[in-house]
N, C-alpha and C positions, 0 to 999 in steps of 0.2 A: 368629746372633751378637746381642749386646745392642747396642741403639742408644746411641749417645752424644749428650749434650746439650752444645751449645756456646752461649756467652753471645751475645746479640744485639751487634751493633756499638754503640759508644758513643753516647749520646743517642738510643737507640731501644729498643722493647720489642715483645713479641709476645704473643698471647693463650696461655692454657694449652693444653697438649697440641699445641703447634705442632711440626711435624716439618721444616720446611724454613726455611732463612735468609731466603728470600724473603717469609716471613710477618712478618718483622721490620719494623716501621714507624717512621718518624722521630717523635720526640717533637715536641710543640708548640714552634715556634720554630726548627726545624731541617727540612732537606730533603736529598734524595739524588737523584742522577742516574740511579740504577738500583735495581731491587728488592733489598733486602737489602744494599745498599752502604753506605759510610760516610756519616754524616749531618753535614752541615756547617751552621754557623750561618746562619739566614735573616735578611737585612737588610730588615725590615719598612719602615724609613724610606726606603731607596732604591727599594723596590718600590712605594712608596704604599700599603701595605697596613696601616698603622697607623691607629689611630682618634684620632690627635691633632687638637685644634682647630686651625683655619686659622692662628691666631696663635701657636700654641705651637711650640717647637723640639723636634724629634723626635730622639733619640739611641738608636742601636742598642746593645743589650746581648747577652750570650750567652743565646740562646734567648728573648729578649724585646726590649722597648724601652721608653723612658720619654718622657714629655711634660713639658715645662717651659714655663710662662707666662713671658712677659717680665718680669712683676713678681715672679716667684718664688713665687707663691701655691701653699701646699701642697694637695694633693688636687684640683687643677683642671688642665685642659690637654687634656682629652679632648672628643669631640664630646658625650658625655652629660653632662660637667661643664666647659663651655667657660670660657676665661679671661675674667675681668671685662674690660669694654669700654664706653667712653662714646663716642658719636657725636662726631667732631672731635678725639679724642685721638690720631690717627694709627695706631691699632691695630685692625685689622679682627677683629672677633670677634662671637659671638652671631649675630643675624639680619642684620648689616650685610653689604651687598653690596661696600661700599667704604668707605674712611676716608682722606680726603687731608689730615688734620690741620687742617681747618677745618669750620664749618657753613654756609658760602656755597653758594648754588645758581648754576648757569650755568656751572660749571668742569668739568662731567662727573661730579662726585659731589654728589649733591643735599644740602639742609640735613639730610635725615633719613638720610644714608648709603646712598642707593640710586643705582644708576647711571642717568644721565639718558639720554633717547633720543637716539640718534645718536653715543654715545660708547661706548668700551671702557675698562675700568680693569684694569691689570695688578696682581699680587700683592704686590710689595714694600710695605714699610710705611715711611712713608705710601703709600697707594695713588697710582698714576700714571695719570691718565686722559687720553685723547687722542681726538680726533674720528675717527669711522670714515668712510673715503672710500667711499661707496656706489657712486660711479661706477667704482671699480676692481674691482667684483664680476665674477664670471664664472658665467653670462652677465650683461652690463650690464643695467641697469634700464631703459634708454631703447632707442627703436626704432633699427634699423640706420641710418636716414637721419635721425638727430637727434644733437644735441650734449648731452652731460651736463655739468652744472655742480655740483660739490659744495658743499654748505651746511654750515657749522659747527653740529653738533648738530641737534636737531628730528627730527621725523618726519612725512613723509620728509626725509631729510637730503640731498636732491638736487633739481634742477630740469632738466626735459628741454625742449628746443626743437627744432623741425624745421629742417633745414638748407635752404639756398636751393634753390629749386625744388620744394619740398614744403610741405605745410600739415597741421596736425593738432595734437593734444594733446602730441606729443612722445614719449608712450608708443606711439603709432601715428601713422605720417605717410603721407599719400597724395601722389602727384606731382600738380603743377599741370596743369590742362587743356592741350590742344594749343595751340601758339602762345601760351603765356603762361609767366610766370616769377614767382618771388617772391625777395625778399631774405633770407627765412628768418625763423622765428619766428612766422609766421602761423598761426592756429588754424582758419581756414576758407578756402574756395576763393576768397572775396571779396578775400582778401590777395594773390592771384595777379594780376599785372599783365599786360595784353596786350603782346605783343612790338610792336616799331615796325612800322607798316603795318597793324596789326589793331586792331579796336575790339570792346569787349564788346558782346554782344547779349543782349536780355532782362533789362536792368537789373543 
């Protein structure tokens, strides 16, 4: 019997001399849940698969997507043709890691629109920068027998001090010698004081 040829599903195609529907593949911008099945529009914007610039708005279209700059500039809005941006204008673009609508330093986003040490900046425009609490990290940066104090910004953005009964850098803490104790915060065994009824020997 003669073979019959059926058209591939909408928005798909197959190479010449194909003999099975499974050889039909979805066109660019479409995908299917099964070989030879119906091809549905792919939302590149929702999937994060577009090449829109970080400051451009991505809009899904049938089989494709568009990128639009905040200023409406034609032909721009992709990674290869980013939206125009100037540090301090509140729109993150180009090589800017952040833009908080000013060119002041010390607020998390530097005068050159770079993220300052000890801060994290979120994507909304203008950028919203906040101090990173290094003490909340898992595992914590300080020794088990130390107290961690978070510092605003900076590197490192925290300070470690040994607890009472211990001495050291805070990154490592050793117990005070027998029959002695410390109020905490000491960096050497000399900060450990003898208990009542005992005296230090050897200086």
